N, C-alpha and C positions, 0 to 999 in steps of 0.2 A: 131967836136963832133956831134953825131947824136942826134938832139933835141928830137926825138921820144923816145929815151932811157933815156934821162936826168932826173934823180930822183929829183934834186932840181927844175927843171922847171915844170915837170909834177905834182909832189906832191904839189908844191907851188900853182899851178893853181887849183888843186883839193881842197886845203884848202880855197882858195879864193871863189871857187864856193860853197863849203859847207857853208862858213860863209854868203855868199849872200843868199843862200837858207834858212838858219835859219833866217836871217834878214827879208826875204820876208814872211815866215811863222808867225813870231812874230808880224810884222807890218800890216799884211793883204795885202801886195802888191803881189797879185797873179801873176802879170806879171813877177815879178822878180823870183818867184818860177818856172814859166813856162820856163823861159829862162835858168836858172841855174841848176835846178834839173836834167833834162835829161842828161846834159853834165857831170855830176859827173861820171857815169859809163862808158861814152864814153872816158873820159880822163883816168880814172884808167884802163879800159880795153885795151886801146891803149898802154899805158905805160907797162902794163904786157905782152901784146902780143909781142911787139918789143924787149923786154928784154928776153923773154923766148922762142921765136920761134925756135932758134938753138938747144935748149934743149927740144924741144917739145916731149912729150909722153902723155900717157893717164892722168897722174896726172895733167899736165899743161893744157891739153885740157878741162878737167872737171872743173878746176878752171876758165878757160876762159868762159866756158859755164855758170857757176854760175854767173859770172859778167854780161853776156848777159841777162840771165833771170831776174837778179836784175834790169837791165835797163828797161825791160818791166814792172816789178812790180812797179818801181818808177813812170813810166808814168801813169799806171792804177790808182795808189792810188792818184796821183796828181789831178786827175779829178774825184775822187769818189763822190764829192759833186754835180756833174752834173747828176750822175746816180748811184744808189745803186749797180747795177750789176758790176760796175767798181771795187768795193771793192773785189768781188769774183774773178774777173780777176786778180787783184793784188795779192790776196792770192794764186791763182793758180800758178802765175809766180814765186813768192817767194818760194812756195812749191818746184817747179822744181829747183830753185837755191840751196835750202838746200839739195835736193837729189843729185845734182851735187857735192856740197862740201863734202857731206857725202861719196859718191862714190870715190872722189879723196883721202880722207883720208883712206878710206877702202882699196883702191888700194895700197896705201903706206904701209899699215900694212901687206897686203898680200905678199909683197916682202920679208918679214921675218926680223929677227933681234934677238938680244939677249934678256935676261931677265932684263938687267940693266934698272932701272927706271920703271919696270912694276908695282910695288906695288903702287907707287905714282900715276901712270896713272890710275890704277883701283880705287884708293881712290877718285881721281878727277872725274872719270866717275860716281861713285856711287853718289857723291855730285850733279852732273848735273841731274842724274836720279831722285834723291830725290826731288830736287827743281821742276823739270818738273812735277812730279806726284802730289805733294801738290798744285802747282799752277793750274794745269788742274782741279783737284778735286774742287778747289774753284771757278774757272772761268766758267767751262762748264754749271753748273746750271743757270748761269746768262745770257747765250747766247741764242738767239732765237733758238727754237727747229730745225728749218729748216737749221740753220747754224752750229748746233753742230757737225755733222759728219765732215764738212770741217775743222772746227777749231780744232777738235780733231786729225785729220790726220796731219794737219800742225804742231801741237804741237809734235806729234811723230817724224816727220821729223827733226825738229830743235833740238829736244833732241838727236836724233841719231847723228846729225852732231857734237853736243857738246861732246857726249860720244866718238866718233871716234877720234875727235881732242885731247881729254884727253889721249887716249890710244897710241898716237904717242910719248909719253914721253919715252926717251931712244932709240927711233928708228930713230931719226934725230938729228940735231945740236940744242943746247939749244935756240939759237936765233930764229930759225925757229919754234920750238915747242911752246915757250911762246908767240910769236907774233900771231900764229894761234889760240892758245887756248884762249888767252885773246880776240882776235877778235870774237871767237865763243861765249864767255861769253857776250860780248857787244852786239852781234847780239840777243842773247836770252833776254838780258835786254831791248833792243829796242823794240822787239816784245811784251815783257811783258808790258812795258809802254804803247804801242799802244793798246793792249788788255784791260788794265785797263781803259784807257781813253775812249775807245769805248763802252765797255760792263759793266763796273762796276761803275765808277764815273769819271767826268771830272777832269783832272789834270791841274792845273794852269801853270805848266811848260812843258806840253806836246808839245807845239808849238816849243820848242827848244830841249828838252831833247831826244825825239824820234829820231830826225834827227841827233843830235850830236853823240849819241851812235851808230846809224846805220852807219854813215859816218866813224867814227873811226873803227868800226868792219870791214868794207869792206877793208879799206886801210891796216889794220894789217893782214888780211887773205891773201891778194894779196902779200904784202911784205914778209910775212912768207913763202909763197910758193916759191917766187923767191929766198929767202935766202937758201932754201933747194936745189933747182936745180942749183944755180949758185955758191955755195960754192966750192972752188977748189978741196977739197977731193971728193965731189960728182961728179964733172966734170971728174976727173981722174977715179973714179970707173966706171962711165958709158962708158968712152973710153975703159977701160979694158974689159968690158963685150961685146963690139962690135968688138974686135979684135980676 
């Protein structure tokens, strides 16, 4: 068995690292956060890479890039208390991660597909847009004027990611669609909690809820992407296209 591909091993280690990161955040043990948080995307990215490399295309490369920029964002936000500029660095890194995910989902949509599931996909996309619009209208007036453009652009990026994830309905296998879409919703929820805690009011549960929703979001997106490219029907379809 290739341990680099083992889902029980790698996802189990990811869960342990996530739990330790949350414990460090809640208890104020910064050293535990410094040790565990950067390893989250290292473990998840390695597992995704070694499982997807033989099926590598633009879709998987963009997901891998999203995981890489998420790692940079994790490191920057981990030390934002040392320098306010690190928050902007983290915001920029996660913006690039969202763009990569959105491009991956858009690339999948551009490959075509039938109209089956399109109506539900549109309804889900409208729901994401509505939430994003109302949340942004409530949040932006509370943000420092200098940060408003950056926060607004980031909000557009994460909403675009959610919308494109919703529109994949009917274009892929249900397990892949729901894994990625729920992951996208959890990513939006995590960023919403982070924004409320930073710009609106302190949240008593922010120390664990932001990280829990973020950690679950990333693993669901990565797992959903793998389910799409590694499903036997998809493997056969790709093989037929290359012959």
